Structure formats: C-alpha cells, structure tokens
C-alpha positions as CSV (number, residue, x, y, z in Angstrom):
1,M,57.0,93.6,-9.2
2,D,53.3,93.1,-9.9
3,E,53.0,89.9,-11.9
4,E,49.4,90.8,-13.1
5,N,50.4,94.2,-14.6
6,N,53.5,94.1,-16.9
7,N,53.4,97.9,-17.0
8,I,54.7,98.2,-13.4
9,I,58.5,98.3,-13.1
10,C,60.5,98.4,-9.9
11,L,64.0,99.9,-10.3
12,T,66.8,100.0,-7.7
13,D,69.5,102.7,-7.8
14,D,73.1,102.3,-6.8
15,D,72.2,103.3,-3.2
16,G,69.7,100.5,-3.0
17,T,66.7,102.8,-3.1
18,R,63.7,101.2,-4.9
19,E,61.3,103.2,-7.0
20,I,58.2,102.0,-8.7
21,Y,57.2,103.2,-12.1
22,M,54.4,102.7,-14.6
23,L,55.8,102.0,-18.1
24,L,53.9,104.3,-20.4
25,D,55.5,103.4,-23.7
26,I,58.7,102.2,-25.4
27,V,59.9,104.7,-28.0
28,E,62.5,103.9,-30.7
29,Y,64.9,106.7,-31.6
30,D,68.2,106.6,-33.4
31,G,68.6,102.8,-33.2
32,C,67.9,102.7,-29.4
33,E,64.8,102.0,-27.3
34,Y,63.7,104.4,-24.6
35,A,61.3,103.7,-21.8
36,V,58.9,106.5,-20.9
37,L,58.1,106.0,-17.2
38,Y,55.7,107.6,-14.8
39,P,57.0,107.5,-11.2
40,E,54.6,106.2,-8.5
41,E,55.9,109.0,-6.2
42,G,56.9,112.4,-7.4
43,E,55.6,115.4,-9.2
44,E,52.4,114.9,-11.1
45,G,52.8,115.1,-14.8
46,I,56.6,114.5,-14.7
47,V,57.9,111.4,-16.6
48,E,61.3,109.8,-16.6
49,I,62.9,108.6,-19.8
50,M,65.6,105.9,-19.7
51,R,67.4,104.0,-22.5
52,L,66.8,100.3,-22.5
53,E,69.8,97.9,-22.8
54,D,69.3,94.2,-23.2
55,L,71.1,92.2,-20.5
56,N,69.7,88.8,-21.5
57,D,66.4,87.3,-22.8
58,E,64.5,88.2,-19.6
59,E,66.1,91.3,-18.3
60,D,66.8,94.9,-19.4
61,A,68.9,97.6,-17.9
62,Y,67.4,101.0,-17.6
63,I,70.1,103.6,-18.2
64,P,69.5,107.3,-17.3
65,V,69.6,109.7,-20.3
66,E,71.7,112.8,-19.8
67,S,71.4,114.4,-23.2
68,E,68.7,117.1,-23.2
69,E,68.4,116.7,-27.0
70,I,67.6,113.0,-26.8
71,L,65.2,113.6,-23.8
72,N,63.3,116.2,-25.7
73,T,63.2,114.3,-29.0
74,V,62.0,111.1,-27.3
75,F,59.4,113.0,-25.3
76,E,58.1,114.6,-28.5
77,L,57.9,111.2,-30.2
78,F,56.0,109.9,-27.2
79,K,53.5,112.8,-27.3
80,E,52.9,112.3,-31.0
81,R,52.2,108.6,-30.5
82,N,50.0,109.1,-27.5
83,N,48.5,112.5,-28.1
84,D,44.9,111.6,-27.3
85,G,45.1,112.3,-23.5
86,L,48.0,114.6,-23.1
87,E,46.5,118.0,-24.2
C-alpha cells in the first residue's frame, strides 16, 4: 500500500490474488458505507463498488455487493456527488 497516497487500496481475494484500486469516494446509503473503487488494471471507465465493514479502528473489510439495485443506487449517488468530470 502506498503510504503517501491514502486513496490507493490493495485488496487480496480468497485465492490470494492482489488487486490495486484507487478509492474514488465513500458513499453512504441505507445506513451503510460503500467504497467506489477504480481498478488499476481492467476496463477503462469501469468501477467496483464494495460495502465497507469495520473490523477494528485501523482496518475495514471490503465486501462485494451482489444486489443490482444497491449497485445502481450507490453509483447514481456517486455520480451526483462527483458530476463535474463524468459527463
């Protein structure tokens, strides 16, 4: 993890594969926080949205979101908050 840039996040999946993301925003919806992440490798313009869950004071878990409704709503909220470069 890049200590100078708090927006860089390295996540490891269950298979041990590490992926690096840029944290674009944290969006609150329905009592939960969702991270909007841009993958370092992958299709341009595609973001990942994961629910944040507090593990302790220093660590969060990033939980994949399976609900299309939640994904769409969180992405719309993200676009509303950050509309000045997306259109």
